[in-house]
N, CA, C and O of each residue as an XYZ file, in Angstrom:
404
protein
N      30.263     31.509     24.226
C      31.231     31.799     23.168
C      32.474     32.435     23.780
O      32.416     33.085     24.824
N      33.570     32.234     23.114
C      34.829     32.817     23.573
C      35.087     34.125     22.833
O      34.416     34.442     21.851
N      36.057     34.869     23.316
C      36.437     36.106     22.624
C      36.931     35.800     21.209
O      36.740     36.605     20.297
N      37.553     34.662     21.028
C      38.006     34.249     19.700
C      36.814     34.052     18.760
O      36.876     34.424     17.589
N      35.733     33.470     19.275
C      34.517     33.284     18.480
C      33.905     34.636     18.105
O      33.482     34.849     16.969
N      33.867     35.535     19.075
C      33.332     36.875     18.801
C      34.175     37.585     17.748
O      33.642     38.241     16.853
N      35.492     37.449     17.862
C      36.388     38.097     16.895
C      36.127     37.573     15.486
O      36.155     38.342     14.525
N      35.875     36.278     15.358
C      35.575     35.688     14.054
C      34.291     36.288     13.476
O      34.211     36.561     12.279
N      33.301     36.487     14.324
C      32.042     37.101     13.880
C      32.273     38.529     13.403
O      31.797     38.919     12.337
N      33.001     39.298     14.189
C      33.237     40.689     13.810
C      34.109     40.786     12.561
O      33.954     41.706     11.758
N      35.021     39.840     12.404
C      35.834     39.810     11.183
C      34.938     39.562      9.978
O      35.090     40.201      8.938
N      34.004     38.629     10.126
C      33.076     38.345      9.027
C      32.226     39.568      8.699
O      31.919     39.817      7.533
N      31.848     40.326      9.714
C      31.012     41.516      9.502
C      31.812     42.730      9.046
O      31.227     43.753      8.689
N      33.130     42.634      9.051
C      33.955     43.801      8.706
C      34.043     44.054      7.206
O      34.623     45.053      6.780
N      33.478     43.167      6.410
C      33.481     43.335      4.957
C      32.138     43.910      4.516
O      31.085     43.447      4.954
N      32.179     44.908      3.657
C      30.958     45.587      3.227
C      29.967     44.636      2.551
O      28.766     44.707      2.813
N      30.456     43.760      1.695
C      29.569     42.824      1.002
C      28.896     41.888      1.995
O      27.687     41.667      1.920
N      29.677     41.331      2.933
C      29.093     40.414      3.908
C      28.113     41.131      4.827
O      27.093     40.562      5.217
N      28.414     42.360      5.169
C      27.494     43.133      5.999
C      26.173     43.362      5.259
O      25.102     43.273      5.859
N      26.248     43.651      3.975
C      25.034     43.825      3.172
C      24.248     42.522      3.080
O      23.018     42.534      3.120
N      24.952     41.404      2.958
C      24.276     40.106      2.885
C      23.514     39.832      4.174
O      22.360     39.407      4.130
N      24.142     40.070      5.319
C      23.458     39.859      6.600
C      22.234     40.752      6.693
O      21.182     40.325      7.170
N      22.367     41.983      6.242
C      21.224     42.901      6.265
C      20.094     42.380      5.367
O      18.923     42.445      5.741
N      20.445     41.866      4.191
C      19.440     41.307      3.285
C      18.721     40.123      3.924
O      17.511     39.964      3.765
N      19.469     39.296      4.644
C      18.901     38.091      5.241
C      18.004     38.384      6.429
O      17.278     37.499      6.883
N      18.038     39.603      6.942
C      17.134     39.960      8.036
C      15.681     39.841      7.593
O      14.786     39.659      8.419
N      15.453     39.942      6.294
C      14.098     39.829      5.758
C      13.618     38.394      5.631
O      12.448     38.156      5.329
N      14.505     37.436      5.859
C      14.135     36.025      5.767
C      15.122     35.246      4.924
O      16.088     35.800      4.398
N      14.869     33.971      4.803
C      15.745     33.062      4.064
C      15.815     33.462      2.597
O      14.816     33.839      1.984
N      17.029     33.368      2.050
C      17.232     33.695      0.638
C      18.086     32.633     -0.034
O      19.012     32.086      0.564
N      17.763     32.359     -1.264
C      18.535     31.457     -2.102
C      19.803     32.184     -2.567
O      19.793     33.400     -2.757
N      20.873     31.444     -2.743
C      22.130     32.041     -3.194
C      21.953     32.784     -4.519
O      22.572     33.824     -4.741
N      21.119     32.252     -5.382
C      20.916     32.904     -6.684
C      20.304     34.298     -6.516
O      20.646     35.214     -7.263
N      19.408     34.467     -5.548
C      18.782     35.779     -5.296
C      19.782     36.746     -4.661
O      19.781     37.939     -4.966
N      20.625     36.231     -3.788
C      21.662     37.079     -3.183
C      22.615     37.564     -4.267
O      22.967     38.742     -4.316
N      23.027     36.653     -5.126
C      23.978     36.981     -6.192
C      23.445     38.079     -7.109
O      24.213     38.907     -7.596
N      22.136     38.090     -7.345
C      21.520     39.107     -8.215
C      21.721     40.520     -7.688
O      21.671     41.481     -8.456
N      21.948     40.656     -6.391
C      22.063     41.981     -5.772
C      23.471     42.562     -5.830
O      23.694     43.698     -5.413
N      24.420     41.784     -6.346
C      25.815     42.217     -6.361
C      26.419     42.041     -7.744
O      25.949     41.234     -8.546
N      27.444     42.792     -8.003
C      28.200     42.624     -9.241
C      29.469     41.842     -8.925
O      30.585     42.343     -9.060
N      29.263     40.593     -8.499
C      30.358     39.700     -8.161
C      30.087     38.352     -8.813
O      28.970     38.071     -9.246
N      31.116     37.530     -8.875
C      30.957     36.203     -9.463
C      30.403     35.238     -8.425
O      30.412     35.524     -7.228
N      29.921     34.093     -8.896
C      29.397     33.074     -7.992
C      30.493     32.568     -7.052
O      30.216     32.385     -5.867
N      31.747     32.329     -7.527
C      32.792     31.899     -6.592
C      33.084     32.941     -5.507
O      33.393     32.580     -4.371
N      32.991     34.215     -5.846
C      33.202     35.267     -4.849
C      32.083     35.253     -3.817
O      32.334     35.408     -2.622
N      30.849     35.068     -4.276
C      29.735     34.962     -3.331
C      29.932     33.748     -2.424
O      29.699     33.829     -1.218
N      30.352     32.643     -2.993
C      30.588     31.436     -2.190
C      31.617     31.696     -1.101
O      31.465     31.220      0.025
N      32.654     32.442     -1.424
C      33.673     32.788     -0.429
C      33.053     33.597      0.714
O      33.282     33.304      1.887
N      32.275     34.607      0.361
C      31.633     35.442      1.384
C      30.672     34.626      2.247
O      30.627     34.790      3.466
N      29.907     33.750      1.605
C      28.945     32.952      2.352
C      29.659     31.968      3.277
O      29.197     31.712      4.389
N      30.781     31.419      2.820
C      31.557     30.517      3.672
C      32.039     31.236      4.920
O      31.997     30.675      6.015
N      32.497     32.472      4.765
C      32.944     33.257      5.921
C      31.787     33.462      6.900
O      31.970     33.327      8.110
N      30.621     33.781      6.395
C      29.457     34.026      7.250
C      28.980     32.745      7.930
O      28.613     32.762      9.105
N      28.986     31.639      7.194
C      28.561     30.360      7.764
C      29.579     29.876      8.796
O      29.199     29.430      9.879
N      30.873     29.963      8.464
C      31.926     29.513      9.386
C      31.921     30.306     10.692
O      32.271     29.773     11.745
N      31.530     31.568     10.626
C      31.481     32.395     11.829
C      30.249     32.079     12.681
O      30.190     32.442     13.855
N      29.274     31.404     12.083
C      28.043     31.082     12.792
C      26.946     32.117     12.626
O      25.841     31.939     13.138
N      27.243     33.198     11.915
C      26.257     34.265     11.738
C      25.124     33.870     10.797
O      24.007     34.377     10.902
N      25.427     32.960      9.883
C      24.460     32.553      8.863
C      24.392     31.026      8.835
O      25.410     30.343      8.947
N      23.183     30.512      8.684
C      22.965     29.073      8.526
C      22.666     28.784      7.060
O      22.113     29.624      6.350
N      23.034     27.601      6.621
C      22.798     27.213      5.231
C      22.035     25.902      5.195
O      22.278     24.992      5.987
N      21.090     25.832      4.238
C      20.331     24.607      4.003
C      20.305     24.358      2.509
O      19.894     25.227      1.740
N      20.737     23.189      2.095
C      20.741     22.856      0.677
C      19.366     22.310      0.299
O      18.891     21.338      0.885
N      18.740     22.943     -0.680
C      17.450     22.501     -1.194
C      17.613     22.350     -2.702
O      17.759     23.334     -3.428
N      17.587     21.117     -3.155
C      17.856     20.857     -4.567
C      19.310     21.188     -4.868
O      20.220     20.716     -4.187
N      19.518     22.003     -5.891
C      20.894     22.370     -6.252
C      21.328     23.691     -5.625
O      22.482     24.096     -5.761
N      20.407     24.360     -4.940
C      20.702     25.684     -4.400
C      20.856     25.677     -2.885
O      20.202     24.914     -2.174
N      21.735     26.545     -2.418
C      21.873     26.782     -0.983
C      20.953     27.922     -0.582
O      20.882     28.949     -1.257
N      20.259     27.728      0.512
C      19.388     28.759      1.066
C      19.988     29.197      2.395
O      20.380     28.371      3.219
N      20.052     30.515      2.589
C      20.740     31.079      3.740
C      19.776     31.854      4.631
O      18.824     32.473      4.157
N      20.045     31.803      5.923
C      19.272     32.580      6.886
C      20.211     33.017      8.008
O      21.250     32.400      8.244
N      19.828     34.082      8.688
C      20.667     34.572      9.781
C      20.460     33.734     11.031
O      19.397     33.152     11.246
N      21.500     33.687     11.843
C      21.437     33.069     13.163
C      21.088     34.212     14.119
O      21.972     34.849     14.692
N      19.798     34.459     14.280
C      19.341     35.616     15.058
C      19.810     35.583     16.500
O      20.091     36.632     17.079
N      19.900     34.407     17.089
C      20.344     34.346     18.485
C      21.790     34.804     18.614
O      22.143     35.444     19.605
N      22.632     34.491     17.637
C      24.020     34.953     17.676
C      24.097     36.462     17.443
O      24.889     37.143     18.093
N      23.294     36.985     16.537
C      23.283     38.432     16.316
C      22.848     39.172     17.576
O      23.400     40.223     17.903
N      21.869     38.631     18.275
C      21.421     39.232     19.538
C      22.533     39.150     20.576
O      22.760     40.099     21.327
N      23.221     38.018     20.615
C      24.328     37.854     21.562
C      25.434     38.879     21.312
O      26.000     39.433     22.254
N      25.738     39.127     20.036
C      26.760     40.127     19.705
C      26.304     41.523     20.113
O      27.092     42.308     20.641
N      25.034     41.830     19.867
C      24.501     43.134     20.270
C      24.544     43.281     21.781
O      24.896     44.342     22.296
N      24.187     42.217     22.493
C      24.241     42.247     23.958
C      25.666     42.457     24.453
O      25.897     43.202     25.405
N      26.610     41.803     23.810
C      28.017     41.961     24.182
C      28.433     43.429     24.084
O      29.088     43.955     24.984
N      28.055     44.074     23.006
C      28.414     45.481     22.819
C      27.699     46.374     23.816
O      28.289     47.316     24.344
N      26.443     46.088     24.075
C      25.683     46.909     25.016
C      26.195     46.729     26.442
O      26.251     47.697     27.201
N      26.564     45.521     26.814
C      27.099     45.275     28.147
C      28.398     46.029     28.345
O      28.663     46.540     29.433
N      29.210     46.102     27.301
C      30.455     46.862     27.405
C      30.155     48.337     27.638
O      30.852     49.008     28.398
N      29.115     48.834     26.981
C      28.739     50.231     27.173
C      28.271     50.456     28.608
O      28.608     51.465     29.228
N      27.495     49.513     29.128
C      27.013     49.630     30.504
C      28.170     49.610     31.493
O      28.144     50.348     32.479
N      29.177     48.789     31.254
C      30.338     48.734     32.137
C      31.048     50.085     32.165
O      31.508     50.526     33.218
N      31.137     50.738     31.014
C      31.811     52.030     30.952
C      31.077     53.088     31.762
O      31.701     53.989     32.322
N      29.765     52.984     31.826
C      28.989     53.942     32.606
C      29.298     53.807     34.099
O      29.160     54.778     34.842
N      29.703     52.646     34.537
C      30.002     52.398     35.939
C      31.485     52.592     36.262
O      31.925     52.287     37.371
N      32.239     53.088     35.314
C      33.675     53.272     35.507
C      33.910     54.233     36.666
O      33.240     55.260     36.771
N      34.858     53.900     37.530
C      35.136     54.714     38.695
C      36.154     55.835     38.411
O      36.410     56.683     39.266
N      36.718     55.824     37.217
C      37.697     56.857     36.903
C      37.000     58.205     36.696
O      35.800     58.267     36.429
N      37.757     59.246     36.823
C      37.205     60.580     36.629
C      37.300     60.891     35.131
O      38.376     61.215     34.630
N      36.192     60.793     34.431
C      36.178     60.975     32.987
C      36.518     62.418     32.591
O      36.892     62.672     31.446
N      36.391     63.340     33.510
C      36.694     64.736     33.167
C      38.180     64.931     32.929
O      38.563     65.876     32.239
N      39.036     64.068     33.477
C      40.491     64.203     33.315
C      40.967     63.608     32.013
O      42.132     63.773     31.649
N      40.094     62.920     31.299
C      40.501     62.264     30.051
C      40.596     63.253     28.930
O      40.926     62.880     27.804
C-alpha cells in the first residue's frame, strides 16, 4: 500500500460514526439493517459512511438478497496497526538527544 492508501484509511477512521461501525464489525459480519439500528441516522447517511469504509478497503461488502452484509478487512487493520507500531519502533532508535527537546 502507498501512503495515499493509508491516508484514505485514516480519513475513513477519523469519523466517530465510522469508527464505531468498524468496532461493531469486529464481532463479525453484520447486515446494514442491524448497523442502522445502532445509530440515529438515516439509511442514506449510513450508506455514505459504509461507502467511505468500503472504498478505503477497511470493510468488505457482500450483497445477500436485498441487504448488504459488511465485515472488516482484518488484514488491512493489522497492516495499519503494524504501520503505527513500526513508526514507534523507529522513534526508539532515533539518534537525536531527546533530552534537548
